[in-house]
N, C-alpha and C positions, 0 to 999 in steps of 0.2 A: 504494500500500500504506500501511496505517495503522501508524505507529510509536507511536501513542498507545494501543495495545491489546496485550495479551499473550495468546497462545494456548499453553496447556500441554496437550499430548497425553500421556495416560498409557497406555502399552502394556505388553504382556507376554502370556504364554500364558494360556489358559483356566484359571481357578481361582487366579490369582496375587493377585487382590484389587484389580483396577483400579477398579472401581466403588466399592467400600468405601473405598479410599484417596481417590478423588476427592471422595466425600461428606465424609470427614473433613477434607480440605484446605478444602473449602467451609465447614465448621463453624468451623475455626480462623481462616480469613480473615474470616469474619463477626465473630468475637470481637475481631479486630484492626481492624475497621472498614474493611476493604479491599473496594471495590466489585468484584463478580465475578458470574459466572453459571456454574453447574455443569449440564452436560447429558450424560446417559448416551446416547451416540450409538447404541448397540445398540437402545435403545428406539424410536429413530426409523426403524428398518428393519422393524418388525413389521407388514408388510402382505402380504396374500395376495390374489390372485396377484402374484408379482414379475415384472417384465419379464425376458424371456429375455436381454436385453443387460445386466441388472443383477441377477444371481442372488443376490448377498449384500446387496443393498439399499444399496450404497455411494452411488450417485448420489441415490437417494431421501433417504438420511440427510443428505447434504450439502445438498440443496435445503431440507429441513426445518430444518437447523441454521442456514442463512442467514437464514431468517425469524425464528427464535428470537433469534439474535444481533442482528439489526436492532432488534427490539422491546426487547431487554435494554439495548442501547446508548441507546435513547431514554429509558430509565429510569435511566441513569447508570452502567451496568456498563462496566468498563474491562478486565477480565481474564476469560478464558474457560477453563474446565477441562473437558476432554473425554476420558473413558476410551474406548479402542477398540483392538483389536488392529491394529497397524500393521506390515504385513509388508514394506514397502519405503519408502524415503524419498520416493518420488514421491507416495505416498498422503498423507503429511503435508503436502507442498508443495501438493497440489491442494486440500486443505481450507483451508489458510492463504490461498491465492490466492482461493478462492471467497468467503472471508470478508473479504478485503482486509486481512489482518494480515501484516505483515512479520516475519520471524525467529521462527517458531514454535519452541517448546522441546519436545523429545520425551524423556520419562522412561520408561525401561523398568524394570519391576519384575521381580525374579527370585525363584525359590524352587526348592528341590530337587524332584526328581520325586516323592519320597514325600510331600512337603508338598502339591504340586499335586494328586496323586491323592486325598489325604485331604480336601482342600477341595472338590474336584469331587464326591466321594462324599457329602459332607455336604449339598451344594447341589442336586445333580441326583438326584432320587429316582424319576424316571419313565423313560420309554422312551428318552430321549436320553443315558443314563448312559454307555454304551460309546462313543458318538461323542465325547462331551466328554472322556472319559479319553484316548482316542487323540489327539484334537486338542490337548489340553494338552501331551502329551509331544512331539508333532510340532512344535508351535510353539516349545516351550522349546528344542529342539535347533536349529531353524532360526534363531531369533533370537540364540542364543548363537554360532552358527557364522558369521553375517553381521551383526555389530552395526553400527548406524548411529545410535544414540541419542545425545543430548547428556548425559544423566544416567542412571546405573544405580543402583538402590536394591534391596538384598536385603531380603526380607520374612520369611525363616525365623525363627521363634521371637522375633518382635518385636511390640511393641504397635502397633496401628494409629495411635495418637496420635503415637508416635515416628517412624514411617514418614512420616506426613504432615508433621510438623515438619521432618524432614530435607529433604524436597522443597521445602517453603515457603522454607527458608533458602537454597536454591540458585536461586531465581527472583527477578528484579527486578520486583516487582509494582507496578502503576501505581495510585496513590491518587487 
């Protein structure tokens, strides 16, 4: 395992702002000159058809992420930021192991149910709205009931820049 790399996983329910927060962390780290890579893991799952053994595309995403991380490291990246719903600690460990990164950090973002639903309704304007609304509330309850994260950050009524800065301050980034 590589102790010379940092993996920050950003988790939380649908609509909490995982991808937006990861992107803002990336922007702030760039301003600070900290070498890093930001990958929206969800985007690496968008393949149809999916294997019956991998209905959510987790294995495909991990395989794709391994290739991206290897290429990023060749170019000097030392820190990896990955937003993705993490429903159990084993999932985080499996990604870290696949990437060869020791001691991943899991940050769970939280928001009230009203905030989650408002964000989902703003983002999902098509046929998936009801599914995303239900999934947001389901995940929020599940992740609150059985927490396993290293860091928890509330997002209600907060500027994205402040949320990202709070997370950045809690991670030992490799320069």
